[in-house]
Backbone as CSV, one residue per row, in Angstrom:
resi,resn,N_x,N_y,N_z,CA_x,CA_y,CA_z,C_x,C_y,C_z
1,MET,-3.744,100.529,-190.269,-2.576,99.729,-189.964,-2.540,99.363,-188.483
2,LYS,-2.794,100.390,-187.610,-2.760,100.131,-186.172,-3.829,99.121,-185.773
3,LEU,-4.997,99.229,-186.383,-6.076,98.304,-186.073,-5.709,96.882,-186.458
4,SER,-5.107,96.683,-187.640,-4.738,95.328,-188.058,-3.635,94.759,-187.168
5,VAL,-2.696,95.586,-186.712,-1.658,95.123,-185.788,-2.312,94.734,-184.464
6,PHE,-3.259,95.540,-184.008,-3.965,95.240,-182.771,-4.722,93.914,-182.873
7,ILE,-5.432,93.707,-183.976,-6.193,92.466,-184.180,-5.253,91.273,-184.234
8,LEU,-4.153,91.405,-184.955,-3.175,90.323,-185.040,-2.587,90.021,-183.667
9,ALA,-2.238,91.043,-182.913,-1.689,90.850,-181.570,-2.719,90.192,-180.655
10,ALA,-3.960,90.638,-180.728,-5.023,90.049,-179.901,-5.208,88.571,-180.233
11,PHE,-5.185,88.235,-181.526,-5.319,86.841,-181.935,-4.165,86.012,-181.396
12,PHE,-2.937,86.523,-181.548,-1.754,85.788,-181.092,-1.816,85.546,-179.591
13,PHE,-2.097,86.589,-178.824,-2.104,86.437,-177.375,-3.270,85.596,-176.881
14,SER,-4.416,85.659,-177.537,-5.531,84.808,-177.117,-5.242,83.356,-177.443
15,THR,-4.604,83.092,-178.587,-4.225,81.715,-178.934,-3.178,81.198,-177.970
16,ALA,-2.173,82.034,-177.664,-1.124,81.621,-176.732,-1.705,81.376,-175.348
17,ALA,-2.634,82.232,-174.919,-3.246,82.041,-173.608,-4.043,80.749,-173.572
18,TYR,-4.771,80.464,-174.653,-5.555,79.238,-174.691,-4.639,78.015,-174.675
19,ALA,-3.572,78.064,-175.453,-2.638,76.936,-175.484,-2.016,76.724,-174.112
20,SER,-1.820,77.808,-173.343,-1.228,77.655,-172.016,-2.200,76.999,-171.042
21,ASP,-3.496,76.942,-171.377,-4.478,76.255,-170.545,-4.413,74.734,-170.717
22,PHE,-3.775,74.268,-171.772,-3.605,72.841,-172.022,-2.763,72.282,-170.886
23,LYS,-3.300,71.277,-170.195,-2.660,70.811,-168.973,-2.594,69.287,-168.935
24,LEU,-1.462,68.767,-168.435,-1.251,67.341,-168.225,-1.186,67.087,-166.730
25,THR,-1.948,66.094,-166.257,-1.917,65.705,-164.849,-1.812,64.193,-164.758
26,SER,-1.534,63.718,-163.555,-1.397,62.276,-163.336,-1.624,61.947,-161.868
27,LEU,-2.204,60.775,-161.627,-2.316,60.269,-160.259,-1.017,59.579,-159.840
28,ASP,-0.151,59.246,-160.812,1.045,58.440,-160.547,2.349,59.228,-160.499
29,ILE,2.402,60.379,-161.155,3.625,61.182,-161.185,3.266,62.627,-160.894
30,ALA,4.265,63.399,-160.424,4.020,64.811,-160.113,5.241,65.644,-160.485
31,GLU,4.996,66.868,-160.842,6.048,67.801,-161.241,7.129,67.889,-160.161
32,GLY,8.374,67.607,-160.566,9.523,67.729,-159.681,9.681,66.630,-158.655
33,LYS,8.758,65.697,-158.609,8.799,64.615,-157.611,9.437,63.361,-158.195
34,ALA,9.924,62.496,-157.320,10.574,61.250,-157.740,9.542,60.256,-158.281
35,LEU,9.932,59.550,-159.345,9.100,58.461,-159.864,9.061,57.341,-158.838
36,SER,7.969,56.607,-158.781,7.883,55.452,-157.889,8.551,54.253,-158.569
37,SER,8.755,53.215,-157.826,9.377,52.008,-158.393,8.525,51.413,-159.512
38,GLU,7.235,51.726,-159.535,6.364,51.229,-160.608,6.784,51.771,-161.970
39,GLN,7.312,52.986,-162.027,7.703,53.605,-163.292,9.172,53.372,-163.637
40,VAL,9.874,52.564,-162.848,11.295,52.264,-163.079,11.422,51.036,-163.968
41,PHE,12.433,51.051,-164.825,12.693,49.956,-165.759,13.015,48.666,-165.007
42,SER,12.757,47.550,-165.639,13.137,46.239,-165.113,14.206,45.678,-166.048
43,GLY,15.457,45.929,-165.718,16.590,45.529,-166.544,17.707,46.542,-166.396
44,PHE,18.832,46.298,-167.018,20.007,47.191,-166.927,20.399,47.438,-165.476
45,GLY,20.120,46.492,-164.576,20.425,46.656,-163.164,19.327,47.328,-162.364
46,CYS,18.245,47.706,-163.005,17.107,48.315,-162.305,16.038,47.244,-162.072
47,THR,15.311,47.381,-160.975,14.296,46.374,-160.633,12.957,47.042,-160.335
48,GLY,12.393,47.670,-161.336,11.115,48.348,-161.157,9.984,47.618,-161.838
49,GLY,8.811,48.209,-161.766,7.612,47.630,-162.366,7.488,47.882,-163.860
50,ASN,8.276,48.817,-164.397,8.257,49.165,-165.824,6.829,49.416,-166.318
51,ARG,6.089,50.166,-165.540,4.682,50.437,-165.836,4.518,51.923,-166.141
52,SER,3.948,52.220,-167.302,3.698,53.615,-167.646,2.684,54.203,-166.669
53,PRO,2.855,55.490,-166.317,1.912,56.108,-165.378,0.594,56.473,-166.047
54,GLU,-0.406,56.640,-165.234,-1.688,57.177,-165.694,-1.439,58.629,-166.085
55,LEU,-1.979,59.031,-167.222,-1.853,60.412,-167.695,-3.220,60.908,-168.130
56,ARG,-3.500,62.173,-167.867,-4.744,62.778,-168.378,-4.481,64.236,-168.717
57,TRP,-5.183,64.685,-169.735,-4.987,66.062,-170.180,-6.323,66.736,-170.385
58,GLU,-6.278,68.066,-170.348,-7.505,68.849,-170.517,-7.181,70.176,-171.194
59,ASN,-8.232,70.792,-171.731,-8.159,72.095,-172.380,-7.266,72.100,-173.619
60,ALA,-7.354,71.047,-174.403,-6.617,71.021,-175.670,-7.207,72.065,-176.614
61,PRO,-6.404,72.601,-177.518,-6.947,73.555,-178.486,-8.116,72.945,-179.268
62,ALA,-9.077,73.772,-179.632,-10.278,73.315,-180.335,-9.959,72.629,-181.656
63,ALA,-8.879,72.989,-182.300,-8.515,72.419,-183.601,-7.780,71.072,-183.496
64,THR,-7.649,70.546,-182.286,-6.921,69.286,-182.093,-7.628,68.135,-182.804
65,LYS,-6.849,67.359,-183.583,-7.388,66.201,-184.301,-6.824,64.884,-183.782
66,SER,-5.719,64.923,-183.054,-5.152,63.730,-182.418,-4.111,64.178,-181.398
67,PHE,-3.619,63.193,-180.635,-2.601,63.455,-179.618,-1.445,62.473,-179.794
68,ALA,-0.330,62.841,-179.190,0.825,61.950,-179.069,1.390,62.146,-177.675
69,VAL,2.073,61.118,-177.172,2.750,61.206,-175.880,4.173,60.713,-176.073
70,MET,5.112,61.473,-175.524,6.514,61.051,-175.552,7.110,61.272,-174.169
71,VAL,8.027,60.382,-173.787,8.740,60.509,-172.514,10.228,60.533,-172.841
72,TYR,10.906,61.550,-172.319,12.296,61.810,-172.679,13.129,62.109,-171.439
73,ASP,14.340,61.542,-171.407,15.326,61.825,-170.362,16.445,62.652,-170.986
74,PRO,16.461,63.981,-170.760,17.506,64.809,-171.343,18.865,64.634,-170.670
75,ASP,18.898,63.952,-169.517,20.128,63.804,-168.739,20.876,62.502,-169.013
76,ALA,20.326,61.633,-169.856,20.996,60.358,-170.163,22.377,60.648,-170.753
77,PRO,23.390,59.885,-170.349,24.755,60.148,-170.813,25.015,59.600,-172.224
78,THR,24.239,60.093,-173.176,24.357,59.607,-174.556,24.756,60.707,-175.531
79,GLY,24.683,61.940,-175.100,24.904,63.060,-176.000,23.624,63.513,-176.670
80,SER,22.585,62.673,-176.613,21.314,63.034,-177.247,20.105,62.691,-176.379
81,GLY,20.310,62.363,-175.122,19.199,62.001,-174.247,18.727,60.580,-174.513
82,TRP,17.565,60.237,-173.965,17.021,58.880,-174.090,15.500,58.961,-174.163
83,TRP,14.926,58.321,-175.202,13.472,58.284,-175.388,12.921,57.021,-174.731
84,HIS,12.025,57.205,-173.767,11.469,56.106,-172.971,10.099,55.636,-173.437
85,TRP,9.382,56.476,-174.160,8.043,56.073,-174.630,7.637,56.989,-175.760
86,VAL,7.101,56.400,-176.813,6.615,57.146,-177.976,5.290,56.508,-178.393
87,VAL,4.203,57.265,-178.302,2.892,56.765,-178.727,2.171,57.903,-179.458
88,PHE,1.595,57.581,-180.604,0.921,58.609,-181.404,-0.341,58.042,-182.029
89,ASN,-1.067,58.898,-182.728,-2.384,58.576,-183.310,-3.416,58.273,-182.225
90,ILE,-3.291,58.983,-181.113,-4.294,58.899,-180.052,-5.479,59.754,-180.519
91,PRO,-6.665,59.183,-180.623,-7.819,59.948,-181.133,-8.106,61.209,-180.318
92,ALA,-8.609,62.224,-180.982,-8.904,63.511,-180.337,-9.930,63.376,-179.217
93,ALA,-10.784,62.375,-179.275,-11.804,62.179,-178.237,-11.226,61.597,-176.944
94,VAL,-9.988,61.146,-176.983,-9.337,60.546,-175.810,-8.640,61.642,-175.016
95,ALA,-8.804,61.621,-173.692,-8.169,62.624,-172.843,-7.389,61.996,-171.695
96,ASP,-7.139,60.689,-171.785,-6.342,60.051,-170.734,-5.835,58.689,-171.212
97,LEU,-4.775,58.248,-170.566,-4.240,56.902,-170.755,-4.121,56.281,-169.375
98,PRO,-4.624,55.062,-169.185,-4.551,54.437,-167.870,-3.132,53.985,-167.536
99,SER,-2.880,53.769,-166.279,-1.604,53.203,-165.846,-1.404,51.870,-166.554
100,GLY,-0.215,51.662,-167.072,0.086,50.415,-167.776,-0.258,50.435,-169.251
101,ALA,-0.762,51.555,-169.761,-1.133,51.623,-171.183,0.063,51.383,-172.097
102,GLY,1.259,51.640,-171.612,2.463,51.486,-172.427,3.039,50.095,-172.459
103,SER,2.269,49.092,-172.037,2.781,47.727,-172.109,3.067,47.367,-173.561
104,GLN,3.935,46.413,-173.767,4.327,46.070,-175.136,3.167,45.548,-175.970
105,ASN,2.171,44.919,-175.350,1.044,44.421,-176.141,0.022,45.517,-176.433
106,ALA,0.162,46.674,-175.799,-0.647,47.863,-176.060,-2.150,47.638,-175.922
107,SER,-2.563,46.663,-175.147,-3.993,46.359,-175.025,-4.783,47.463,-174.323
108,ALA,-4.131,48.289,-173.514,-4.837,49.359,-172.808,-4.864,50.673,-173.581
109,LEU,-4.249,50.703,-174.748,-4.273,51.914,-175.559,-5.548,51.951,-176.411
110,PRO,-6.044,53.143,-176.699,-7.211,53.243,-177.585,-6.896,52.661,-178.966
111,GLN,-7.917,52.135,-179.620,-7.747,51.556,-180.948,-7.155,52.583,-181.907
112,GLY,-6.208,52.151,-182.715,-5.575,53.007,-183.708,-4.282,53.647,-183.253
113,CYS,-4.004,53.622,-181.954,-2.757,54.198,-181.446,-1.569,53.366,-181.917
114,VAL,-0.453,54.027,-182.089,0.792,53.358,-182.479,1.844,53.660,-181.421
115,GLN,2.457,52.609,-180.879,3.626,52.768,-180.030,4.842,52.534,-180.913
116,SER,5.705,53.514,-180.959,6.880,53.435,-181.804,8.087,52.990,-180.979
117,ARG,9.121,52.649,-181.709,10.377,52.212,-181.094,10.924,53.293,-180.170
118,THR,11.452,52.880,-179.043,12.116,53.777,-178.102,13.622,53.537,-178.194
119,ASP,14.373,54.195,-177.338,15.817,53.960,-177.320,16.180,52.628,-176.673
120,PHE,15.200,51.916,-176.153,15.427,50.538,-175.703,15.403,49.579,-176.898
121,GLY,15.012,50.078,-178.079,15.039,49.286,-179.300,13.735,48.625,-179.679
122,LYS,12.681,48.871,-178.901,11.383,48.263,-179.204,10.268,49.191,-178.747
123,PRO,9.056,48.980,-179.243,7.921,49.804,-178.804,7.526,49.489,-177.366
124,GLY,6.822,50.420,-176.760,6.324,50.243,-175.401,7.096,51.110,-174.426
125,TYR,6.491,51.313,-173.282,7.100,52.123,-172.227,8.317,51.424,-171.664
126,GLY,9.402,52.168,-171.536,10.606,51.706,-170.853,10.886,52.676,-169.726
127,GLY,10.850,52.199,-168.508,10.959,53.073,-167.344,12.329,53.666,-167.120
128,ALA,12.397,54.487,-166.082,13.629,55.169,-165.699,14.689,54.166,-165.253
129,CYS,15.946,54.422,-165.630,17.049,53.575,-165.185,18.376,54.306,-165.424
130,PRO,18.595,55.397,-164.674,19.844,56.122,-164.861,21.026,55.325,-164.300
131,PRO,22.234,55.646,-164.732,23.399,54.947,-164.186,23.499,55.123,-162.675
132,PRO,23.941,54.090,-161.964,24.100,54.218,-160.506,25.090,55.334,-160.171
133,GLY,24.753,56.127,-159.169,25.626,57.196,-158.716,25.521,58.479,-159.514
134,ASP,24.829,58.442,-160.648,24.628,59.653,-161.443,23.638,60.553,-160.703
135,LYS,23.680,61.848,-160.971,22.686,62.745,-160.383,21.301,62.291,-160.829
136,PRO,20.258,62.599,-160.064,18.912,62.225,-160.520,18.623,62.798,-161.908
137,HIS,18.029,61.974,-162.744,17.676,62.387,-164.098,16.261,62.939,-164.122
138,ARG,16.005,63.795,-165.112,14.665,64.340,-165.342,13.979,63.478,-166.400
139,TYR,12.714,63.177,-166.160,11.903,62.404,-167.102,10.725,63.287,-167.490
140,VAL,10.737,63.739,-168.750,9.758,64.700,-169.235,8.651,63.947,-169.968
141,PHE,7.467,63.930,-169.379,6.274,63.312,-169.954,5.522,64.430,-170.669
142,THR,5.387,64.328,-171.995,4.761,65.401,-172.769,3.635,64.851,-173.628
143,VAL,2.500,65.535,-173.588,1.399,65.239,-174.505,1.374,66.360,-175.544
144,TYR,1.215,65.958,-176.797,1.174,66.889,-177.925,-0.240,66.892,-178.497
145,ALA,-0.826,68.076,-178.657,-2.096,68.235,-179.369,-1.731,68.518,-180.824
146,LEU,-2.248,67.705,-181.740,-1.843,67.781,-183.145,-2.967,68.251,-184.055
147,ASP,-2.569,68.839,-185.185,-3.545,69.348,-186.159,-3.862,68.346,-187.266
148,VAL,-3.471,67.090,-187.091,-3.761,66.028,-188.062,-4.406,64.852,-187.335
149,ASP,-5.223,64.088,-188.074,-5.889,62.917,-187.490,-4.900,61.813,-187.128
150,ARG,-3.854,61.702,-187.941,-2.877,60.641,-187.686,-1.563,60.993,-188.345
151,LEU,-0.500,60.430,-187.779,0.822,60.515,-188.393,1.018,59.221,-189.165
152,ASP,1.396,59.325,-190.402,1.566,58.150,-191.256,2.966,57.576,-191.058
153,LEU,3.174,57.011,-189.865,4.464,56.433,-189.489,4.264,55.009,-188.992
154,GLU,5.304,54.223,-189.068,5.265,52.815,-188.657,5.743,52.644,-187.214
155,PRO,5.424,51.510,-186.585,5.885,51.250,-185.220,7.409,51.183,-185.076
156,ASP,8.126,50.958,-186.169,9.583,50.931,-186.059,10.212,52.297,-186.340
157,SER,9.383,53.347,-186.471,9.913,54.692,-186.670,10.718,55.108,-185.441
158,SER,11.831,55.782,-185.676,12.672,56.237,-184.563,12.006,57.394,-183.832
159,PRO,12.367,57.615,-182.566,11.829,58.777,-181.852,12.148,60.092,-182.575
160,ALA,13.307,60.185,-183.200,13.652,61.416,-183.929,12.703,61.632,-185.102
161,MET,12.354,60.571,-185.821,11.432,60.697,-186.949,10.043,61.115,-186.451
162,VAL,9.580,60.480,-185.390,8.275,60.849,-184.829,8.322,62.304,-184.379
163,GLY,9.394,62.691,-183.684,9.537,64.064,-183.221,9.513,65.064,-184.364
164,PHE,10.130,64.733,-185.479,10.128,65.609,-186.646,8.697,65.881,-187.104
165,PHE,7.893,64.824,-187.214,6.505,64.996,-187.648,5.654,65.681,-186.578
166,LEU,5.925,65.374,-185.318,5.179,66.042,-184.243,5.391,67.552,-184.290
167,HIS,6.630,67.946,-184.419,6.927,69.377,-184.367,6.322,70.144,-185.532
168,SER,6.059,69.482,-186.642,5.428,70.206,-187.742,3.898,70.183,-187.654
169,HIS,3.338,69.480,-186.666,1.879,69.413,-186.535,1.380,69.754,-185.134
170,THR,2.235,70.272,-184.267,1.862,70.540,-182.880,1.132,71.868,-182.730
171,LEU,-0.035,71.782,-182.107,-0.799,72.980,-181.751,-0.427,73.464,-180.351
172,ALA,-0.196,72.517,-179.443,0.142,72.837,-178.054,0.756,71.607,-177.403
173,THR,1.507,71.838,-176.346,2.058,70.740,-175.555,1.790,71.009,-174.079
174,ALA,1.795,69.931,-173.312,1.698,70.023,-171.859,2.615,68.941,-171.293
175,SER,3.340,69.264,-170.229,4.344,68.331,-169.710,4.323,68.242,-168.198
176,ILE,4.831,67.126,-167.712,5.170,66.920,-166.313,6.609,66.403,-166.315
177,THR,7.476,66.998,-165.504,8.850,66.527,-165.387,9.030,65.928,-164.011
178,ALA,9.252,64.615,-163.979,9.530,63.891,-162.743,11.027,63.569,-162.704
179,VAL,11.513,63.103,-161.583,12.948,62.799,-161.446,13.134,61.386,-160.884
180,TYR,14.333,60.852,-161.135,14.692,59.559,-160.546,16.204,59.396,-160.570
181,GLY,16.762,58.910,-159.479,18.184,58.607,-159.387,18.378,57.351,-158.570
182,ARG,19.563,56.768,-158.750,19.879,55.586,-157.935,21.354,55.543,-157.622
């Protein structure tokens, strides 16, 4: 009995340690730092470049079959936050997205990727645009390593629907939280 508990514990901790090696980095954004005007929305009174940042990840779990990326503002005054970008079915062989990959025409995304509807009401990256005078908001950029080749969802799927499927297929996540206020 003790041996089986030991083996189970060793497996759990080695898996958890490996998942903690999964890392997200970017040349355009940094943990705890302010987003540049390039990542700010163009509309709602904001005048930014509305350009998704470059993202790259490493050390995904060996069982990863695809990735997804979501950007979320938990501080939006909506009662449920605000989803700024939802992209899934990123092939397992891909380990980065270039700056601007979240454009509405999705030409910089790898073939087969799906950009789903955001809280702006359409697919594609929508930059930061908190209310004027509000405290700086947090923008959580998260990459999900998934145990399935693809999520069978449409581009008009809501962020909540995508999140539901992500959470049932996530092997590991890695995030960067940037901030922005005006």
